[in-house]
Structure formats: structure tokens, C-alpha cells
C-alpha positions in Angstrom: 0.0 0.0 0.0 3.0 2.4 0.6 4.8 3.9 -2.2 6.8 6.9 -3.3 4.8 9.6 -5.0 6.1 12.8 -6.2 4.6 15.9 -4.9 5.9 19.0 -6.9 9.5 19.0 -6.8 10.2 16.8 -3.8 9.6 13.0 -3.3 7.5 12.2 -0.4 6.7 8.9 1.0 2.9 8.6 1.5 0.6 5.6 1.6 -2.0 5.2 -1.2 -4.7 2.5 -1.6 -6.0 1.4 -5.0 -9.7 1.3 -5.6 -9.6 -2.3 -5.9 -7.9 -2.7 -2.4 -10.6 -0.5 -1.1 -13.5 -2.7 -2.9 -11.7 -5.8 -1.3 -11.6 -4.2 2.2 -15.2 -3.3 1.9 -16.4 -6.8 0.7 -14.0 -8.5 3.3 -15.9 -6.4 6.1 -12.5 -5.0 7.3 -12.8 -2.3 9.8 -11.6 1.2 8.4 -12.7 4.8 8.2 -13.4 6.6 4.9 -13.3 10.3 4.8 -14.5 12.3 1.9 -12.3 15.6 1.9 -14.3 17.0 -1.1 -16.5 20.1 -0.7 -20.1 19.5 0.0 -21.3 20.4 -3.4 -19.1 17.8 -4.7 -20.4 15.2 -2.4 -24.0 16.1 -3.1 -23.4 14.9 -6.5 -22.0 11.5 -5.7 -20.5 9.7 -2.6 -18.7 6.4 -1.4 -20.5 6.6 1.7 -17.7 8.0 3.8 -17.6 10.8 6.5 -17.5 14.2 4.7 -15.0 16.3 6.3 -14.0 19.0 3.5 -10.2 19.8 3.4 -10.6 23.3 4.7 -12.3 21.9 7.8 -9.9 19.1 8.7 -7.8 20.9 11.2 -10.9 21.8 13.2 -12.2 18.3 13.2 -9.0 16.4 13.9 -10.8 14.6 16.8 -13.1 12.9 14.2 -10.1 11.1 12.5 -9.6 7.9 14.1 -5.9 6.6 15.1 -6.8 3.0 16.0 -7.9 1.8 12.6 -6.8 2.4 9.0 -8.2 5.7 7.6 -8.8 6.1 3.9 -9.0 9.9 2.6 -10.6 10.4 -0.8 -11.2 13.4 -3.2 -12.1 13.8 -6.8 -8.6 12.6 -8.3 -6.3 11.9 -5.4 -4.4 15.1 -5.4 -5.9 16.8 -2.3 -6.0 13.4 -0.7 -2.3 12.8 -1.1 -1.4 16.3 0.0 -3.5 15.9 3.0 -2.3 12.5 4.1 1.3 14.0 3.8 0.4 17.1 6.0 -1.4 15.3 8.7 1.0 12.5 9.0 3.9 15.1 9.2 2.3 17.9 11.2 0.0 15.6 13.4 1.9 12.4 13.7 -0.9 10.3 12.0 0.6 6.8 11.2 -2.9 5.1 9.9 -3.6 7.4 6.9 -3.9 6.3 3.2 -5.0 8.2 0.1 -7.2 6.7 -2.4 -5.3 6.8 -5.5 -7.2 8.5 -8.5 -9.8 9.5 -5.8 -13.7 8.9 -6.6 -13.0 9.4 -10.3 -10.8 6.2 -10.4 -13.6 4.4 -8.3 -16.2 5.4 -10.8 -14.0 4.2 -13.7 -12.7 0.9 -12.1 -15.4 -0.4 -9.4 -18.6 1.5 -10.0 -19.0 2.4 -13.7 -22.8 3.6 -13.1 -21.7 6.2 -10.2 -22.7 9.6 -11.7 -20.4 12.3 -10.3 -21.1 14.9 -13.2 
């Protein structure tokens, strides 16, 4: 699940999970927290069923992010999620976070083609 991802001009090691891995976790009944960091207007269009904590509100709502189980962050394409996983890990010491690679767009393309996010 962990790999090196390029963020701008530097390489930062962040954890990412594929949509296939997330689908497996769901079907296997694994315990995890899914957090949607998109804006409310984006979540109104389509959702994966996670807790909505818009990126701009995350620092005010840190207490809602669990530390005892895996936490998967997702956005539309994976870019905001990757940045947030890196920031929360480095600034607040989270060790259980992963970004959903490709975000809800990848989920729509690879797992649930009928999901309409437009």
C-alpha cells in the first residue's frame, strides 16, 4: 500500500490504496474509516458513503479522524487526498492514513461505472 509519490519538486513517501484494494476491504468487512475531503457541493453529486470532512475543515475536526484503525482519505482525483495525508502525517503524527489513488474518479472508472459524479 505504501509507495513513493512525487509531490511537486520533492519526493514524499505517502501511503496510497487502490480502488480495487478499497473494494476488497469493503467486501471483506475490514474495519476502516473512509473520509471524503471534497466540498459539500461535490459530495452532493456522488458519494462513496464516507464521512464528509471538507479539506478546509480538517484541522478543526481532527478529533473525528480515528487513530486506531486504517483511515482512507479520498477526493475527486487523489491530489488533495495525497497532500492531506502527507500534511496530517507530518504535522499531527498520524501513522494510519492512506490516500485513495485516483479518488472517486478512479472508483467510478474501475469499480462502480454507474456512479454519476458529473
